[in-house]
PDB file of N, CA, C and O in Angstrom, chain B, residues numbered from 101:
ATOM      1  N   MET B 101     257.617 153.604 169.506  1.00  0.00           N
ATOM      2  CA  MET B 101     258.943 152.981 169.614  1.00  0.00           C
ATOM      3  C   MET B 101     259.016 152.109 170.875  1.00  0.00           C
ATOM      4  O   MET B 101     259.524 150.988 170.841  1.00  0.00           O
ATOM      5  N   ARG B 102     258.498 152.647 171.984  1.00  0.00           N
ATOM      6  CA  ARG B 102     258.548 151.891 173.221  1.00  0.00           C
ATOM      7  C   ARG B 102     257.681 150.623 173.115  1.00  0.00           C
ATOM      8  O   ARG B 102     258.070 149.563 173.606  1.00  0.00           O
ATOM      9  N   ARG B 103     256.522 150.735 172.480  1.00  0.00           N
ATOM     10  CA  ARG B 103     255.635 149.576 172.324  1.00  0.00           C
ATOM     11  C   ARG B 103     256.321 148.497 171.490  1.00  0.00           C
ATOM     12  O   ARG B 103     256.232 147.313 171.815  1.00  0.00           O
ATOM     13  N   LEU B 104     257.000 148.896 170.426  1.00  0.00           N
ATOM     14  CA  LEU B 104     257.706 147.941 169.568  1.00  0.00           C
ATOM     15  C   LEU B 104     258.796 147.218 170.366  1.00  0.00           C
ATOM     16  O   LEU B 104     258.953 146.002 170.250  1.00  0.00           O
ATOM     17  N   LEU B 105     259.539 147.964 171.168  1.00  0.00           N
ATOM     18  CA  LEU B 105     260.605 147.396 171.991  1.00  0.00           C
ATOM     19  C   LEU B 105     260.024 146.388 172.983  1.00  0.00           C
ATOM     20  O   LEU B 105     260.596 145.321 173.202  1.00  0.00           O
ATOM     21  N   LEU B 106     258.891 146.734 173.574  1.00  0.00           N
ATOM     22  CA  LEU B 106     258.233 145.858 174.544  1.00  0.00           C
ATOM     23  C   LEU B 106     257.792 144.561 173.866  1.00  0.00           C
ATOM     24  O   LEU B 106     257.972 143.475 174.417  1.00  0.00           O
ATOM     25  N   GLU B 107     257.219 144.680 172.678  1.00  0.00           N
ATOM     26  CA  GLU B 107     256.748 143.496 171.957  1.00  0.00           C
ATOM     27  C   GLU B 107     257.899 142.575 171.571  1.00  0.00           C
ATOM     28  O   GLU B 107     257.783 141.354 171.686  1.00  0.00           O
ATOM     29  N   THR B 108     259.017 143.155 171.113  1.00  0.00           N
ATOM     30  CA  THR B 108     260.154 142.323 170.716  1.00  0.00           C
ATOM     31  C   THR B 108     260.750 141.613 171.932  1.00  0.00           C
ATOM     32  O   THR B 108     261.111 140.439 171.845  1.00  0.00           O
ATOM     33  N   SER B 109     260.856 142.312 173.061  1.00  0.00           N
ATOM     34  CA  SER B 109     261.404 141.688 174.260  1.00  0.00           C
ATOM     35  C   SER B 109     260.469 140.586 174.746  1.00  0.00           C
ATOM     36  O   SER B 109     260.934 139.545 175.210  1.00  0.00           O
ATOM     37  N   PHE B 110     259.151 140.799 174.646  1.00  0.00           N
ATOM     38  CA  PHE B 110     258.174 139.789 175.061  1.00  0.00           C
ATOM     39  C   PHE B 110     258.277 138.561 174.171  1.00  0.00           C
ATOM     40  O   PHE B 110     258.224 137.435 174.664  1.00  0.00           O
ATOM     41  N   SER B 111     258.425 138.764 172.862  1.00  0.00           N
ATOM     42  CA  SER B 111     258.529 137.632 171.939  1.00  0.00           C
ATOM     43  C   SER B 111     259.822 136.856 172.202  1.00  0.00           C
ATOM     44  O   SER B 111     259.838 135.629 172.107  1.00  0.00           O
ATOM     45  N   LYS B 112     260.912 137.570 172.533  1.00  0.00           N
ATOM     46  CA  LYS B 112     262.170 136.886 172.851  1.00  0.00           C
ATOM     47  C   LYS B 112     262.012 136.039 174.098  1.00  0.00           C
ATOM     48  O   LYS B 112     262.468 134.896 174.136  1.00  0.00           O
ATOM     49  N   ILE B 113     261.362 136.594 175.131  1.00  0.00           N
ATOM     50  CA  ILE B 113     261.135 135.851 176.376  1.00  0.00           C
ATOM     51  C   ILE B 113     260.279 134.621 176.089  1.00  0.00           C
ATOM     52  O   ILE B 113     260.550 133.537 176.604  1.00  0.00           O
ATOM     53  N   TYR B 114     259.231 134.796 175.255  1.00  0.00           N
ATOM     54  CA  TYR B 114     258.331 133.694 174.909  1.00  0.00           C
ATOM     55  C   TYR B 114     259.099 132.579 174.199  1.00  0.00           C
ATOM     56  O   TYR B 114     258.915 131.400 174.503  1.00  0.00           O
ATOM     57  N   ILE B 115     259.962 132.957 173.251  1.00  0.00           N
ATOM     58  CA  ILE B 115     260.760 131.964 172.510  1.00  0.00           C
ATOM     59  C   ILE B 115     261.693 131.221 173.462  1.00  0.00           C
ATOM     60  O   ILE B 115     261.810 129.998 173.387  1.00  0.00           O
ATOM     61  N   ILE B 116     262.356 131.953 174.356  1.00  0.00           N
ATOM     62  CA  ILE B 116     263.274 131.335 175.319  1.00  0.00           C
ATOM     63  C   ILE B 116     262.521 130.348 176.219  1.00  0.00           C
ATOM     64  O   ILE B 116     263.000 129.244 176.476  1.00  0.00           O
ATOM     65  N   VAL B 117     261.340 130.758 176.692  1.00  0.00           N
ATOM     66  CA  VAL B 117     260.535 129.886 177.561  1.00  0.00           C
ATOM     67  C   VAL B 117     260.138 128.623 176.813  1.00  0.00           C
ATOM     68  O   VAL B 117     260.224 127.525 177.364  1.00  0.00           O
ATOM     69  N   MET B 118     259.705 128.764 175.566  1.00  0.00           N
ATOM     70  CA  MET B 118     259.290 127.600 174.775  1.00  0.00           C
ATOM     71  C   MET B 118     260.470 126.659 174.540  1.00  0.00           C
ATOM     72  O   MET B 118     260.307 125.440 174.592  1.00  0.00           O
ATOM     73  N   VAL B 119     261.658 127.214 174.283  1.00  0.00           N
ATOM     74  CA  VAL B 119     262.851 126.391 174.064  1.00  0.00           C
ATOM     75  C   VAL B 119     263.213 125.622 175.336  1.00  0.00           C
ATOM     76  O   VAL B 119     263.554 124.440 175.280  1.00  0.00           O
ATOM     77  N   VAL B 120     263.136 126.308 176.489  1.00  0.00           N
ATOM     78  CA  VAL B 120     263.454 125.658 177.768  1.00  0.00           C
ATOM     79  C   VAL B 120     262.477 124.523 178.047  1.00  0.00           C
ATOM     80  O   VAL B 120     262.887 123.437 178.458  1.00  0.00           O
ATOM     81  N   ILE B 121     261.177 124.770 177.824  1.00  0.00           N
ATOM     82  CA  ILE B 121     260.159 123.736 178.048  1.00  0.00           C
ATOM     83  C   ILE B 121     260.411 122.549 177.118  1.00  0.00           C
ATOM     84  O   ILE B 121     260.335 121.395 177.541  1.00  0.00           O
ATOM     85  N   THR B 122     260.709 122.837 175.851  1.00  0.00           N
ATOM     86  CA  THR B 122     260.966 121.765 174.885  1.00  0.00           C
ATOM     87  C   THR B 122     262.180 120.938 175.312  1.00  0.00           C
ATOM     88  O   THR B 122     262.154 119.709 175.248  1.00  0.00           O
ATOM     89  N   LEU B 123     263.248 121.623 175.752  1.00  0.00           N
ATOM     90  CA  LEU B 123     264.451 120.907 176.198  1.00  0.00           C
ATOM     91  C   LEU B 123     264.147 120.042 177.418  1.00  0.00           C
ATOM     92  O   LEU B 123     264.637 118.917 177.521  1.00  0.00           O
ATOM     93  N   LEU B 124     263.340 120.562 178.339  1.00  0.00           N
ATOM     94  CA  LEU B 124     262.987 119.789 179.537  1.00  0.00           C
ATOM     95  C   LEU B 124     262.193 118.545 179.149  1.00  0.00           C
ATOM     96  O   LEU B 124     262.446 117.460 179.673  1.00  0.00           O
ATOM     97  N   ILE B 125     261.236 118.696 178.236  1.00  0.00           N
ATOM     98  CA  ILE B 125     260.413 117.558 177.800  1.00  0.00           C
ATOM     99  C   ILE B 125     261.290 116.518 177.105  1.00  0.00           C
ATOM    100  O   ILE B 125     261.207 115.326 177.401  1.00  0.00           O
ATOM    101  N   VAL B 126     262.135 116.981 176.174  1.00  0.00           N
ATOM    102  CA  VAL B 126     263.008 116.064 175.431  1.00  0.00           C
ATOM    103  C   VAL B 126     263.990 115.389 176.382  1.00  0.00           C
ATOM    104  O   VAL B 126     264.203 114.180 176.299  1.00  0.00           O
ATOM    105  N   GLY B 127     264.587 116.161 177.283  1.00  0.00           N
ATOM    106  CA  GLY B 127     265.537 115.604 178.242  1.00  0.00           C
ATOM    107  C   GLY B 127     264.878 114.587 179.155  1.00  0.00           C
ATOM    108  O   GLY B 127     265.449 113.530 179.422  1.00  0.00           O
ATOM    109  N   GLY B 128     263.684 114.894 179.633  1.00  0.00           N
ATOM    110  CA  GLY B 128     262.952 113.974 180.494  1.00  0.00           C
ATOM    111  C   GLY B 128     262.600 112.693 179.755  1.00  0.00           C
ATOM    112  O   GLY B 128     262.707 111.598 180.307  1.00  0.00           O
ATOM    113  N   TYR B 129     262.177 112.839 178.490  1.00  0.00           N
ATOM    114  CA  TYR B 129     261.813 111.663 177.692  1.00  0.00           C
ATOM    115  C   TYR B 129     263.027 110.767 177.463  1.00  0.00           C
ATOM    116  O   TYR B 129     262.944 109.547 177.600  1.00  0.00           O
ATOM    117  N   PHE B 130     264.165 111.389 177.109  1.00  0.00           N
ATOM    118  CA  PHE B 130     265.371 110.602 176.854  1.00  0.00           C
ATOM    119  C   PHE B 130     265.886 109.931 178.115  1.00  0.00           C
ATOM    120  O   PHE B 130     266.341 108.788 178.060  1.00  0.00           O
ATOM    121  N   SER B 131     265.823 110.621 179.259  1.00  0.00           N
ATOM    122  CA  SER B 131     266.284 110.018 180.504  1.00  0.00           C
ATOM    123  C   SER B 131     265.370 108.850 180.895  1.00  0.00           C
ATOM    124  O   SER B 131     265.840 107.836 181.411  1.00  0.00           O
ATOM    125  N   TYR B 132     264.051 108.999 180.644  1.00  0.00           N
ATOM    126  CA  TYR B 132     263.100 107.914 180.915  1.00  0.00           C
ATOM    127  C   TYR B 132     263.375 106.725 179.993  1.00  0.00           C
ATOM    128  O   TYR B 132     263.368 105.575 180.433  1.00  0.00           O
ATOM    129  N   ALA B 133     263.617 107.013 178.713  1.00  0.00           N
ATOM    130  CA  ALA B 133     263.906 105.951 177.744  1.00  0.00           C
ATOM    131  C   ALA B 133     265.200 105.229 178.116  1.00  0.00           C
ATOM    132  O   ALA B 133     265.269 104.001 178.058  1.00  0.00           O
ATOM    133  N   MET B 134     266.223 105.993 178.497  1.00  0.00           N
ATOM    134  CA  MET B 134     267.487 105.383 178.884  1.00  0.00           C
ATOM    135  C   MET B 134     267.320 104.550 180.160  1.00  0.00           C
ATOM    136  O   MET B 134     267.920 103.483 180.286  1.00  0.00           O
ATOM    137  N   GLY B 135     266.515 105.031 181.096  1.00  0.00           N
ATOM    138  CA  GLY B 135     266.271 104.291 182.334  1.00  0.00           C
ATOM    139  C   GLY B 135     265.598 102.959 182.051  1.00  0.00           C
ATOM    140  O   GLY B 135     265.987 101.938 182.617  1.00  0.00           O
ATOM    141  N   THR B 136     264.581 102.955 181.173  1.00  0.00           N
ATOM    142  CA  THR B 136     263.887 101.709 180.836  1.00  0.00           C
ATOM    143  C   THR B 136     264.828 100.789 180.076  1.00  0.00           C
ATOM    144  O   THR B 136     264.796  99.574 180.275  1.00  0.00           O
ATOM    145  N   TYR B 137     265.676 101.354 179.198  1.00  0.00           N
ATOM    146  CA  TYR B 137     266.627 100.551 178.426  1.00  0.00           C
ATOM    147  C   TYR B 137     267.629  99.875 179.354  1.00  0.00           C
ATOM    148  O   TYR B 137     267.935  98.695 179.186  1.00  0.00           O
ATOM    149  N   VAL B 138     268.142 100.625 180.338  1.00  0.00           N
ATOM    150  CA  VAL B 138     269.103 100.079 181.292  1.00  0.00           C
ATOM    151  C   VAL B 138     268.443  98.978 182.106  1.00  0.00           C
ATOM    152  O   VAL B 138     269.067  97.948 182.360  1.00  0.00           O
ATOM    153  N   LYS B 139     267.192  99.174 182.521  1.00  0.00           N
ATOM    154  CA  LYS B 139     266.479  98.155 183.300  1.00  0.00           C
ATOM    155  C   LYS B 139     266.293  96.888 182.470  1.00  0.00           C
ATOM    156  O   LYS B 139     266.454  95.780 182.981  1.00  0.00           O
ATOM    157  N   LYS B 140     265.954  97.052 181.184  1.00  0.00           N
ATOM    158  CA  LYS B 140     265.779  95.891 180.313  1.00  0.00           C
ATOM    159  C   LYS B 140     267.102  95.116 180.166  1.00  0.00           C
ATOM    160  O   LYS B 140     267.119  93.886 180.189  1.00  0.00           O
ATOM    161  N   VAL B 141     268.203  95.861 180.014  1.00  0.00           N
ATOM    162  CA  VAL B 141     269.519  95.218 179.872  1.00  0.00           C
ATOM    163  C   VAL B 141     269.885  94.484 181.163  1.00  0.00           C
ATOM    164  O   VAL B 141     270.458  93.396 181.118  1.00  0.00           O
ATOM    165  N   ASP B 142     269.555  95.077 182.309  1.00  0.00           N
ATOM    166  CA  ASP B 142     269.886  94.452 183.600  1.00  0.00           C
ATOM    167  C   ASP B 142     269.098  93.146 183.807  1.00  0.00           C
ATOM    168  O   ASP B 142     269.608  92.213 184.427  1.00  0.00           O
ATOM    169  N   THR B 143     267.869  93.075 183.299  1.00  0.00           N
ATOM    170  CA  THR B 143     267.060  91.874 183.537  1.00  0.00           C
ATOM    171  C   THR B 143     267.584  90.693 182.740  1.00  0.00           C
ATOM    172  O   THR B 143     267.382  89.548 183.142  1.00  0.00           O
ATOM    173  N   PHE B 144     268.250  90.939 181.622  1.00  0.00           N
ATOM    174  CA  PHE B 144     268.744  89.814 180.809  1.00  0.00           C
ATOM    175  C   PHE B 144     269.992  89.187 181.441  1.00  0.00           C
ATOM    176  O   PHE B 144     270.545  88.231 180.899  1.00  0.00           O
TER     177      PHE B 144
END
């Protein structure tokens, strides 16, 4: 029972970590894209 509980908590932590990393990557990509878009608009 204790091993099962440990495994489920570990999988939850793993899922949370993966979601946070994915959000950081997506957020960074969008902020970079928006920054380049704003720079392009400013040059015109």
